[in-house]
N, CA, C, O and CB atoms as a CASP TS submission, in Angstrom:
PFRMAT TS
TARGET T0000
AUTHOR 0000-0000-0000
METHOD Language model
MODEL 1
PARENT N/A
ATOM      1  N   MET     1       2.542 -14.832 -14.909  1.00  0.00           N
ATOM      2  CA  MET     1       3.265 -13.854 -14.141  1.00  0.00           C
ATOM      3  C   MET     1       3.862 -14.351 -12.749  1.00  0.00           C
ATOM      4  O   MET     1       3.034 -15.001 -12.112  1.00  0.00           O
ATOM      5  CB  MET     1       2.338 -12.710 -13.908  1.00  0.00           C
ATOM      6  N   THR     2       4.834 -14.234 -12.255  1.00  0.00           N
ATOM      7  CA  THR     2       5.522 -14.558 -11.159  1.00  0.00           C
ATOM      8  C   THR     2       4.763 -14.044  -9.857  1.00  0.00           C
ATOM      9  O   THR     2       3.802 -13.280  -9.933  1.00  0.00           O
ATOM     10  CB  THR     2       6.897 -14.014 -11.302  1.00  0.00           C
ATOM     11  N   VAL     3       5.220 -14.476  -8.780  1.00  0.00           N
ATOM     12  CA  VAL     3       4.841 -13.924  -7.357  1.00  0.00           C
ATOM     13  C   VAL     3       5.374 -12.393  -7.277  1.00  0.00           C
ATOM     14  O   VAL     3       4.773 -11.330  -7.112  1.00  0.00           O
ATOM     15  CB  VAL     3       5.582 -14.898  -6.082  1.00  0.00           C
ATOM     16  N   ASP     4       6.739 -12.708  -7.460  1.00  0.00           N
ATOM     17  CA  ASP     4       7.513 -11.309  -7.413  1.00  0.00           C
ATOM     18  C   ASP     4       6.881 -10.093  -8.239  1.00  0.00           C
ATOM     19  O   ASP     4       6.642  -9.030  -7.667  1.00  0.00           O
ATOM     20  CB  ASP     4       9.000 -11.528  -8.005  1.00  0.00           C
ATOM     21  N   ARG     5       6.652 -10.254  -9.410  1.00  0.00           N
ATOM     22  CA  ARG     5       6.079  -9.378 -10.255  1.00  0.00           C
ATOM     23  C   ARG     5       4.698  -8.822  -9.672  1.00  0.00           C
ATOM     24  O   ARG     5       4.363  -7.638  -9.629  1.00  0.00           O
ATOM     25  CB  ARG     5       5.930 -10.055 -11.570  1.00  0.00           C
ATOM     26  N   LEU     6       3.997  -9.885  -9.251  1.00  0.00           N
ATOM     27  CA  LEU     6       2.507  -9.731  -8.762  1.00  0.00           C
ATOM     28  C   LEU     6       2.495  -8.703  -7.426  1.00  0.00           C
ATOM     29  O   LEU     6       1.616  -7.878  -7.177  1.00  0.00           O
ATOM     30  CB  LEU     6       1.841 -11.356  -8.315  1.00  0.00           C
ATOM     31  N   VAL     7       3.710  -8.976  -6.632  1.00  0.00           N
ATOM     32  CA  VAL     7       3.805  -8.217  -5.434  1.00  0.00           C
ATOM     33  C   VAL     7       4.166  -6.670  -5.791  1.00  0.00           C
ATOM     34  O   VAL     7       3.698  -5.698  -5.197  1.00  0.00           O
ATOM     35  CB  VAL     7       4.900  -8.894  -4.487  1.00  0.00           C
ATOM     36  N   PHE     8       4.982  -6.632  -6.749  1.00  0.00           N
ATOM     37  CA  PHE     8       5.388  -5.039  -7.168  1.00  0.00           C
ATOM     38  C   PHE     8       4.201  -4.513  -7.903  1.00  0.00           C
ATOM     39  O   PHE     8       4.177  -3.284  -7.960  1.00  0.00           O
ATOM     40  CB  PHE     8       6.813  -4.882  -8.235  1.00  0.00           C
ATOM     41  N   VAL     9       3.344  -5.053  -8.403  1.00  0.00           N
ATOM     42  CA  VAL     9       2.223  -4.488  -9.168  1.00  0.00           C
ATOM     43  C   VAL     9       1.389  -4.257  -8.286  1.00  0.00           C
ATOM     44  O   VAL     9       0.750  -3.215  -8.430  1.00  0.00           O
ATOM     45  CB  VAL     9       1.644  -5.240 -10.204  1.00  0.00           C
ATOM     46  N   PHE    10       1.112  -5.048  -7.171  1.00  0.00           N
ATOM     47  CA  PHE    10      -0.190  -4.995  -6.274  1.00  0.00           C
ATOM     48  C   PHE    10       0.521  -3.552  -5.174  1.00  0.00           C
ATOM     49  O   PHE    10      -0.218  -2.656  -4.767  1.00  0.00           O
ATOM     50  CB  PHE    10      -0.595  -6.950  -5.244  1.00  0.00           C
ATOM     51  N   ALA    11       1.525  -3.586  -4.960  1.00  0.00           N
ATOM     52  CA  ALA    11       2.280  -2.626  -3.935  1.00  0.00           C
ATOM     53  C   ALA    11       2.200  -1.249  -4.812  1.00  0.00           C
ATOM     54  O   ALA    11       1.891  -0.254  -4.157  1.00  0.00           O
ATOM     55  CB  ALA    11       4.063  -3.163  -3.529  1.00  0.00           C
ATOM     56  N   GLY    12       2.421  -1.076  -6.102  1.00  0.00           N
ATOM     57  CA  GLY    12       2.516   0.014  -6.940  1.00  0.00           C
ATOM     58  C   GLY    12       1.206   0.754  -6.965  1.00  0.00           C
ATOM     59  O   GLY    12       1.064   1.976  -6.917  1.00  0.00           O
ATOM     60  N   CYS    13       0.141  -0.291  -7.057  1.00  0.00           N
ATOM     61  CA  CYS    13      -1.064   0.164  -7.216  1.00  0.00           C
ATOM     62  C   CYS    13      -1.792   0.736  -5.915  1.00  0.00           C
ATOM     63  O   CYS    13      -2.677   1.591  -5.913  1.00  0.00           O
ATOM     64  CB  CYS    13      -1.753  -0.867  -7.800  1.00  0.00           C
ATOM     65  N   VAL    14      -1.182   0.024  -4.697  1.00  0.00           N
ATOM     66  CA  VAL    14      -1.583   0.528  -3.476  1.00  0.00           C
ATOM     67  C   VAL    14      -1.094   1.858  -3.067  1.00  0.00           C
ATOM     68  O   VAL    14      -1.805   2.682  -2.493  1.00  0.00           O
ATOM     69  CB  VAL    14      -1.251  -0.348  -2.549  1.00  0.00           C
ATOM     70  N   VAL    15       0.191   2.048  -3.391  1.00  0.00           N
ATOM     71  CA  VAL    15       0.829   3.319  -3.304  1.00  0.00           C
ATOM     72  C   VAL    15       0.232   4.381  -3.918  1.00  0.00           C
ATOM     73  O   VAL    15       0.060   5.450  -3.332  1.00  0.00           O
ATOM     74  CB  VAL    15       2.022   3.270  -3.760  1.00  0.00           C
ATOM     75  N   LEU    16      -0.175   4.136  -5.300  1.00  0.00           N
ATOM     76  CA  LEU    16      -0.886   5.202  -6.200  1.00  0.00           C
ATOM     77  C   LEU    16      -2.201   5.577  -5.663  1.00  0.00           C
ATOM     78  O   LEU    16      -2.635   6.728  -5.652  1.00  0.00           O
ATOM     79  CB  LEU    16      -1.108   4.694  -7.663  1.00  0.00           C
ATOM     80  N   ALA    17      -2.827   4.508  -5.206  1.00  0.00           N
ATOM     81  CA  ALA    17      -4.328   4.683  -4.882  1.00  0.00           C
ATOM     82  C   ALA    17      -4.335   5.589  -3.574  1.00  0.00           C
ATOM     83  O   ALA    17      -5.144   6.502  -3.405  1.00  0.00           O
ATOM     84  CB  ALA    17      -5.139   3.150  -4.613  1.00  0.00           C
ATOM     85  N   GLY    18      -3.345   5.236  -2.671  1.00  0.00           N
ATOM     86  CA  GLY    18      -3.257   6.121  -1.314  1.00  0.00           C
ATOM     87  C   GLY    18      -2.840   7.474  -1.788  1.00  0.00           C
ATOM     88  O   GLY    18      -3.197   8.400  -1.059  1.00  0.00           O
ATOM     89  N   ILE    19      -2.265   7.733  -2.689  1.00  0.00           N
ATOM     90  CA  ILE    19      -1.743   9.081  -3.091  1.00  0.00           C
ATOM     91  C   ILE    19      -3.097   9.622  -3.681  1.00  0.00           C
ATOM     92  O   ILE    19      -3.497  10.704  -3.251  1.00  0.00           O
ATOM     93  CB  ILE    19      -0.376   9.057  -4.229  1.00  0.00           C
ATOM     94  N   ALA    20      -3.603   9.168  -4.332  1.00  0.00           N
ATOM     95  CA  ALA    20      -4.839   9.754  -5.434  1.00  0.00           C
ATOM     96  C   ALA    20      -6.090   9.869  -4.134  1.00  0.00           C
ATOM     97  O   ALA    20      -6.741  10.909  -4.039  1.00  0.00           O
ATOM     98  CB  ALA    20      -5.382   8.287  -7.108  1.00  0.00           C
ATOM     99  N   LEU    21      -6.278   8.955  -3.385  1.00  0.00           N
ATOM    100  CA  LEU    21      -7.152   9.210  -2.436  1.00  0.00           C
ATOM    101  C   LEU    21      -6.726  10.195  -1.394  1.00  0.00           C
ATOM    102  O   LEU    21      -7.629  10.645  -0.689  1.00  0.00           O
ATOM    103  CB  LEU    21      -7.488   8.055  -1.896  1.00  0.00           C
ATOM    104  N   ALA    22      -5.349  10.659  -1.147  1.00  0.00           N
ATOM    105  CA  ALA    22      -5.104  11.726  -0.204  1.00  0.00           C
ATOM    106  C   ALA    22      -5.400  12.879  -0.843  1.00  0.00           C
ATOM    107  O   ALA    22      -5.816  13.835  -0.189  1.00  0.00           O
ATOM    108  CB  ALA    22      -3.774  11.780   0.328  1.00  0.00           C
ATOM    109  N   HIS    23      -5.233  12.956  -2.175  1.00  0.00           N
ATOM    110  CA  HIS    23      -5.142  14.112  -2.781  1.00  0.00           C
ATOM    111  C   HIS    23      -6.761  14.499  -3.097  1.00  0.00           C
ATOM    112  O   HIS    23      -7.039  15.698  -3.060  1.00  0.00           O
ATOM    113  CB  HIS    23      -4.139  13.972  -4.065  1.00  0.00           C
ATOM    114  N   PHE    24      -7.728  13.632  -3.374  1.00  0.00           N
ATOM    115  CA  PHE    24      -8.828  13.954  -3.944  1.00  0.00           C
ATOM    116  C   PHE    24      -9.875  13.738  -2.627  1.00  0.00           C
ATOM    117  O   PHE    24     -10.985  14.265  -2.704  1.00  0.00           O
ATOM    118  CB  PHE    24      -9.062  13.061  -5.315  1.00  0.00           C
ATOM    119  N   VAL    25      -9.570  13.082  -1.607  1.00  0.00           N
ATOM    120  CA  VAL    25     -10.704  12.708  -0.691  1.00  0.00           C
ATOM    121  C   VAL    25     -10.138  13.280   0.733  1.00  0.00           C
ATOM    122  O   VAL    25     -10.701  14.255   1.231  1.00  0.00           O
ATOM    123  CB  VAL    25     -11.039  10.943  -0.687  1.00  0.00           C
ATOM    124  N   ASN    26      -9.234  12.786   1.261  1.00  0.00           N
ATOM    125  CA  ASN    26      -8.662  13.066   2.669  1.00  0.00           C
ATOM    126  C   ASN    26      -7.265  12.950   2.674  1.00  0.00           C
ATOM    127  O   ASN    26      -6.682  12.032   2.097  1.00  0.00           O
ATOM    128  CB  ASN    26      -9.188  12.145   3.732  1.00  0.00           C
ATOM    129  N   PRO    27      -6.694  13.855   3.311  1.00  0.00           N
ATOM    130  CA  PRO    27      -5.157  13.792   3.452  1.00  0.00           C
ATOM    131  C   PRO    27      -4.644  12.676   4.274  1.00  0.00           C
ATOM    132  O   PRO    27      -3.480  12.334   4.066  1.00  0.00           O
ATOM    133  CB  PRO    27      -4.624  15.053   4.070  1.00  0.00           C
ATOM    134  N   TRP    28      -5.369  12.021   5.224  1.00  0.00           N
ATOM    135  CA  TRP    28      -5.261  10.769   6.035  1.00  0.00           C
ATOM    136  C   TRP    28      -4.958   9.633   5.319  1.00  0.00           C
ATOM    137  O   TRP    28      -4.325   8.710   5.830  1.00  0.00           O
ATOM    138  CB  TRP    28      -6.421  10.484   6.733  1.00  0.00           C
ATOM    139  N   TRP    29      -5.460   9.612   3.866  1.00  0.00           N
ATOM    140  CA  TRP    29      -5.168   8.355   3.082  1.00  0.00           C
ATOM    141  C   TRP    29      -3.815   8.259   2.711  1.00  0.00           C
ATOM    142  O   TRP    29      -3.464   7.295   2.031  1.00  0.00           O
ATOM    143  CB  TRP    29      -5.960   8.249   1.862  1.00  0.00           C
ATOM    144  N   ILE    30      -3.031   9.086   3.046  1.00  0.00           N
ATOM    145  CA  ILE    30      -1.590   8.988   2.590  1.00  0.00           C
ATOM    146  C   ILE    30      -1.015   7.802   3.645  1.00  0.00           C
ATOM    147  O   ILE    30      -0.059   7.074   3.377  1.00  0.00           O
ATOM    148  CB  ILE    30      -0.706  10.613   2.724  1.00  0.00           C
ATOM    149  N   CYS    31      -1.663   7.763   4.691  1.00  0.00           N
ATOM    150  CA  CYS    31      -1.124   6.440   5.554  1.00  0.00           C
ATOM    151  C   CYS    31      -1.099   5.048   4.869  1.00  0.00           C
ATOM    152  O   CYS    31      -0.326   4.155   5.213  1.00  0.00           O
ATOM    153  CB  CYS    31      -2.058   6.213   6.832  1.00  0.00           C
ATOM    154  N   LEU    32      -2.059   4.931   3.817  1.00  0.00           N
ATOM    155  CA  LEU    32      -1.951   3.797   3.086  1.00  0.00           C
ATOM    156  C   LEU    32      -0.805   3.778   2.358  1.00  0.00           C
ATOM    157  O   LEU    32      -0.363   2.637   2.222  1.00  0.00           O
ATOM    158  CB  LEU    32      -2.982   3.604   2.307  1.00  0.00           C
ATOM    159  N   SER    33      -0.156   4.647   1.835  1.00  0.00           N
ATOM    160  CA  SER    33       1.060   4.660   0.956  1.00  0.00           C
ATOM    161  C   SER    33       2.180   4.399   1.972  1.00  0.00           C
ATOM    162  O   SER    33       3.075   3.615   1.657  1.00  0.00           O
ATOM    163  CB  SER    33       1.271   6.101   0.102  1.00  0.00           C
ATOM    164  N   ILE    34       2.190   5.052   3.263  1.00  0.00           N
ATOM    165  CA  ILE    34       3.234   4.881   4.101  1.00  0.00           C
ATOM    166  C   ILE    34       3.093   3.498   4.713  1.00  0.00           C
ATOM    167  O   ILE    34       4.130   2.993   5.145  1.00  0.00           O
ATOM    168  CB  ILE    34       3.288   5.973   5.101  1.00  0.00           C
ATOM    169  N   PHE    35       1.835   2.737   4.823  1.00  0.00           N
ATOM    170  CA  PHE    35       1.810   1.318   5.290  1.00  0.00           C
ATOM    171  C   PHE    35       2.369   0.449   4.167  1.00  0.00           C
ATOM    172  O   PHE    35       2.962  -0.582   4.484  1.00  0.00           O
ATOM    173  CB  PHE    35       0.328   0.846   5.687  1.00  0.00           C
ATOM    174  N   ALA    36       2.220   0.807   2.766  1.00  0.00           N
ATOM    175  CA  ALA    36       2.656  -0.048   1.764  1.00  0.00           C
ATOM    176  C   ALA    36       4.123  -0.076   1.766  1.00  0.00           C
ATOM    177  O   ALA    36       4.806  -1.084   1.583  1.00  0.00           O
ATOM    178  CB  ALA    36       2.127   0.340   0.470  1.00  0.00           C
ATOM    179  N   GLY    37       4.568   1.160   1.995  1.00  0.00           N
ATOM    180  CA  GLY    37       6.153   1.493   1.818  1.00  0.00           C
ATOM    181  C   GLY    37       6.849   0.644   3.133  1.00  0.00           C
ATOM    182  O   GLY    37       7.787  -0.138   2.981  1.00  0.00           O
ATOM    183  N   LEU    38       6.326   0.891   4.214  1.00  0.00           N
ATOM    184  CA  LEU    38       6.790   0.275   5.320  1.00  0.00           C
ATOM    185  C   LEU    38       6.780  -1.422   5.140  1.00  0.00           C
ATOM    186  O   LEU    38       7.772  -2.062   5.490  1.00  0.00           O
ATOM    187  CB  LEU    38       5.902   0.801   6.508  1.00  0.00           C
ATOM    188  N   ASN    39       5.799  -1.976   4.671  1.00  0.00           N
ATOM    189  CA  ASN    39       5.639  -3.472   4.348  1.00  0.00           C
ATOM    190  C   ASN    39       6.631  -3.752   3.309  1.00  0.00           C
ATOM    191  O   ASN    39       7.251  -4.812   3.392  1.00  0.00           O
ATOM    192  CB  ASN    39       4.158  -3.888   3.837  1.00  0.00           C
ATOM    193  N   MET    40       6.862  -2.968   2.364  1.00  0.00           N
ATOM    194  CA  MET    40       7.813  -3.354   1.237  1.00  0.00           C
ATOM    195  C   MET    40       9.293  -3.407   2.002  1.00  0.00           C
ATOM    196  O   MET    40      10.092  -4.310   1.756  1.00  0.00           O
ATOM    197  CB  MET    40       7.761  -2.149  -0.121  1.00  0.00           C
ATOM    198  N   VAL    41       9.552  -2.419   2.887  1.00  0.00           N
ATOM    199  CA  VAL    41      10.816  -2.454   3.552  1.00  0.00           C
ATOM    200  C   VAL    41      11.023  -3.717   4.417  1.00  0.00           C
ATOM    201  O   VAL    41      12.018  -4.438   4.355  1.00  0.00           O
ATOM    202  CB  VAL    41      10.950  -1.235   4.388  1.00  0.00           C
ATOM    203  N   GLN    42       9.952  -3.898   5.237  1.00  0.00           N
ATOM    204  CA  GLN    42      10.162  -5.239   6.132  1.00  0.00           C
ATOM    205  C   GLN    42      10.183  -6.526   5.403  1.00  0.00           C
ATOM    206  O   GLN    42      10.733  -7.542   5.828  1.00  0.00           O
ATOM    207  CB  GLN    42       9.029  -5.405   7.174  1.00  0.00           C
ATOM    208  N   ALA    43       9.579  -6.426   4.327  1.00  0.00           N
ATOM    209  CA  ALA    43       9.715  -7.798   3.402  1.00  0.00           C
ATOM    210  C   ALA    43      10.957  -7.972   2.798  1.00  0.00           C
ATOM    211  O   ALA    43      11.408  -9.111   2.679  1.00  0.00           O
ATOM    212  CB  ALA    43       8.731  -7.861   2.223  1.00  0.00           C
ATOM    213  N   ALA    44      11.725  -6.760   2.302  1.00  0.00           N
ATOM    214  CA  ALA    44      12.996  -7.038   1.745  1.00  0.00           C
ATOM    215  C   ALA    44      13.827  -7.510   2.981  1.00  0.00           C
ATOM    216  O   ALA    44      14.628  -8.398   2.691  1.00  0.00           O
ATOM    217  CB  ALA    44      13.622  -5.756   0.976  1.00  0.00           C
ATOM    218  N   PHE    45      13.826  -7.175   4.122  1.00  0.00           N
ATOM    219  CA  PHE    45      14.781  -7.781   5.258  1.00  0.00           C
ATOM    220  C   PHE    45      14.292  -9.036   5.800  1.00  0.00           C
ATOM    221  O   PHE    45      15.132  -9.836   6.212  1.00  0.00           O
ATOM    222  CB  PHE    45      14.949  -6.822   6.482  1.00  0.00           C
ATOM    223  N   THR    46      12.925  -9.359   5.867  1.00  0.00           N
ATOM    224  CA  THR    46      12.634 -10.660   6.427  1.00  0.00           C
ATOM    225  C   THR    46      12.270 -11.667   5.565  1.00  0.00           C
ATOM    226  O   THR    46      12.280 -12.838   5.945  1.00  0.00           O
ATOM    227  CB  THR    46      11.684 -10.589   7.316  1.00  0.00           C
ATOM    228  N   GLY    47      11.869 -11.273   4.171  1.00  0.00           N
ATOM    229  CA  GLY    47      11.228 -12.292   3.199  1.00  0.00           C
ATOM    230  C   GLY    47       9.896 -12.624   3.433  1.00  0.00           C
ATOM    231  O   GLY    47       9.392 -13.437   2.658  1.00  0.00           O
ATOM    232  N   LEU    48       9.081 -12.076   4.521  1.00  0.00           N
ATOM    233  CA  LEU    48       7.792 -12.353   4.689  1.00  0.00           C
ATOM    234  C   LEU    48       6.957 -11.200   4.328  1.00  0.00           C
ATOM    235  O   LEU    48       7.031 -10.093   4.861  1.00  0.00           O
ATOM    236  CB  LEU    48       7.567 -12.781   5.980  1.00  0.00           C
ATOM    237  N   CYS    49       6.064 -11.579   3.275  1.00  0.00           N
ATOM    238  CA  CYS    49       5.199 -10.697   2.655  1.00  0.00           C
ATOM    239  C   CYS    49       3.812 -11.284   2.370  1.00  0.00           C
ATOM    240  O   CYS    49       3.617 -12.118   1.486  1.00  0.00           O
ATOM    241  CB  CYS    49       5.816 -10.237   1.449  1.00  0.00           C
ATOM    242  N   PRO    50       2.836 -10.780   3.198  1.00  0.00           N
ATOM    243  CA  PRO    50       1.502 -11.132   3.130  1.00  0.00           C
ATOM    244  C   PRO    50       0.764 -11.246   1.778  1.00  0.00           C
ATOM    245  O   PRO    50      -0.162 -12.025   1.551  1.00  0.00           O
ATOM    246  CB  PRO    50       0.869 -10.249   3.885  1.00  0.00           C
ATOM    247  N   ALA    51       1.353 -10.280   0.833  1.00  0.00           N
ATOM    248  CA  ALA    51       0.620 -10.364  -0.503  1.00  0.00           C
ATOM    249  C   ALA    51       0.994 -11.512  -1.273  1.00  0.00           C
ATOM    250  O   ALA    51       0.235 -12.195  -1.961  1.00  0.00           O
ATOM    251  CB  ALA    51       0.858  -9.170  -1.354  1.00  0.00           C
ATOM    252  N   ALA    52       2.551 -11.713  -1.056  1.00  0.00           N
ATOM    253  CA  ALA    52       3.201 -12.760  -1.586  1.00  0.00           C
ATOM    254  C   ALA    52       2.525 -14.214  -1.349  1.00  0.00           C
ATOM    255  O   ALA    52       2.290 -14.926  -2.325  1.00  0.00           O
ATOM    256  CB  ALA    52       4.529 -12.687  -1.053  1.00  0.00           C
ATOM    257  N   MET    53       2.204 -14.656   0.015  1.00  0.00           N
ATOM    258  CA  MET    53       1.483 -15.437   0.549  1.00  0.00           C
ATOM    259  C   MET    53       0.353 -15.858  -0.014  1.00  0.00           C
ATOM    260  O   MET    53       0.045 -17.039  -0.180  1.00  0.00           O
ATOM    261  CB  MET    53       1.298 -15.064   1.495  1.00  0.00           C
ATOM    262  N   VAL    54      -0.408 -14.722  -0.375  1.00  0.00           N
ATOM    263  CA  VAL    54      -1.882 -14.934  -0.897  1.00  0.00           C
ATOM    264  C   VAL    54      -1.714 -15.280  -2.311  1.00  0.00           C
ATOM    265  O   VAL    54      -2.428 -16.173  -2.769  1.00  0.00           O
ATOM    266  CB  VAL    54      -2.879 -13.601  -0.746  1.00  0.00           C
ATOM    267  N   PHE    55      -0.726 -14.592  -3.180  1.00  0.00           N
ATOM    268  CA  PHE    55      -0.694 -14.832  -4.598  1.00  0.00           C
ATOM    269  C   PHE    55      -0.077 -16.406  -4.622  1.00  0.00           C
ATOM    270  O   PHE    55      -0.606 -17.148  -5.450  1.00  0.00           O
ATOM    271  CB  PHE    55       0.286 -13.608  -5.447  1.00  0.00           C
ATOM    272  N   LYS    56       0.830 -16.888  -3.914  1.00  0.00           N
ATOM    273  CA  LYS    56       1.267 -18.213  -3.846  1.00  0.00           C
ATOM    274  C   LYS    56      -0.106 -19.290  -3.791  1.00  0.00           C
ATOM    275  O   LYS    56      -0.282 -20.277  -4.506  1.00  0.00           O
ATOM    276  CB  LYS    56       2.256 -18.314  -2.503  1.00  0.00           C
ATOM    277  N   LYS    57      -0.970 -18.781  -2.749  1.00  0.00           N
ATOM    278  CA  LYS    57      -2.075 -19.736  -2.591  1.00  0.00           C
ATOM    279  C   LYS    57      -2.987 -19.665  -3.964  1.00  0.00           C
ATOM    280  O   LYS    57      -3.494 -20.692  -4.417  1.00  0.00           O
ATOM    281  CB  LYS    57      -2.968 -19.348  -1.207  1.00  0.00           C
ATOM    282  N   LEU    58      -3.138 -18.538  -4.517  1.00  0.00           N
ATOM    283  CA  LEU    58      -3.754 -18.300  -5.552  1.00  0.00           C
ATOM    284  C   LEU    58      -3.286 -19.171  -6.892  1.00  0.00           C
ATOM    285  O   LEU    58      -3.982 -19.157  -7.907  1.00  0.00           O
ATOM    286  CB  LEU    58      -3.645 -16.932  -5.662  1.00  0.00           C
ATOM    287  N   GLY    59      -2.179 -19.848  -6.815  1.00  0.00           N
ATOM    288  CA  GLY    59      -1.539 -20.286  -7.624  1.00  0.00           C
ATOM    289  C   GLY    59      -0.389 -19.675  -8.722  1.00  0.00           C
ATOM    290  O   GLY    59      -0.061 -20.225  -9.773  1.00  0.00           O
ATOM    291  N   ALA    60       0.039 -18.620  -8.286  1.00  0.00           N
ATOM    292  CA  ALA    60       1.124 -17.873  -9.089  1.00  0.00           C
ATOM    293  C   ALA    60       2.414 -18.701  -9.033  1.00  0.00           C
ATOM    294  O   ALA    60       2.622 -19.454  -8.081  1.00  0.00           O
ATOM    295  CB  ALA    60       1.405 -16.362  -8.490  1.00  0.00           C
ATOM    296  N   LYS    61       3.271 -18.568 -10.031  1.00  0.00           N
ATOM    297  CA  LYS    61       4.381 -19.106  -9.972  1.00  0.00           C
ATOM    298  C   LYS    61       5.362 -18.432  -9.106  1.00  0.00           C
ATOM    299  O   LYS    61       5.346 -17.217  -8.910  1.00  0.00           O
ATOM    300  CB  LYS    61       4.775 -19.251 -11.150  1.00  0.00           C
ATOM    301  N   PRO    62       6.195 -19.224  -8.605  1.00  0.00           N
ATOM    302  CA  PRO    62       7.231 -18.602  -7.612  1.00  0.00           C
ATOM    303  C   PRO    62       8.118 -17.878  -8.294  1.00  0.00           C
ATOM    304  O   PRO    62       8.435 -18.279  -9.414  1.00  0.00           O
ATOM    305  CB  PRO    62       8.006 -19.564  -6.795  1.00  0.00           C
ATOM    306  N   GLY    63       8.780 -16.507  -7.700  1.00  0.00           N
ATOM    307  CA  GLY    63       9.814 -16.103  -8.405  1.00  0.00           C
ATOM    308  C   GLY    63      11.309 -16.117  -7.504  1.00  0.00           C
ATOM    309  O   GLY    63      11.507 -16.890  -6.567  1.00  0.00           O
ATOM    310  N   ALA    64      12.118 -15.287  -7.905  1.00  0.00           N
ATOM    311  CA  ALA    64      13.324 -15.325  -7.113  1.00  0.00           C
ATOM    312  C   ALA    64      13.268 -14.719  -5.724  1.00  0.00           C
ATOM    313  O   ALA    64      13.995 -15.187  -4.848  1.00  0.00           O
ATOM    314  CB  ALA    64      14.350 -14.673  -7.840  1.00  0.00           C
ATOM    315  N   ALA    65      12.451 -13.707  -5.467  1.00  0.00           N
ATOM    316  CA  ALA    65      12.306 -13.184  -4.095  1.00  0.00           C
ATOM    317  C   ALA    65      11.556 -13.859  -3.241  1.00  0.00           C
ATOM    318  O   ALA    65      12.035 -13.940  -2.110  1.00  0.00           O
ATOM    319  CB  ALA    65      11.829 -11.994  -4.063  1.00  0.00           C
ATOM    320  N   PHE    66      10.477 -14.398  -3.424  1.00  0.00           N
ATOM    321  CA  PHE    66       9.421 -14.872  -2.550  1.00  0.00           C
ATOM    322  C   PHE    66       9.157 -16.309  -2.894  1.00  0.00           C
ATOM    323  O   PHE    66       8.315 -16.695  -3.705  1.00  0.00           O
ATOM    324  CB  PHE    66       8.137 -14.018  -2.678  1.00  0.00           C
ATOM    325  N   ARG    67      10.140 -17.214  -2.038  1.00  0.00           N
ATOM    326  CA  ARG    67       9.901 -18.671  -2.256  1.00  0.00           C
ATOM    327  C   ARG    67       9.135 -19.570  -1.186  1.00  0.00           C
ATOM    328  O   ARG    67       8.957 -20.769  -1.401  1.00  0.00           O
ATOM    329  CB  ARG    67      11.203 -19.260  -2.434  1.00  0.00           C
TER
END
């Protein structure tokens, strides 16, 4: 799996986890989903994604978006 796909899967899981935690635990967990969304927007403009850097160091193959 490429870095791009791993980033998408990770971001999706973080958003879903934030929504589930906000629903079942405490509404303030929605901030986790907000943070993930804002991070995706800034990564689209800057190309800088902390998760992509971690996945690269773990040996994932580079994709088209995060080189």
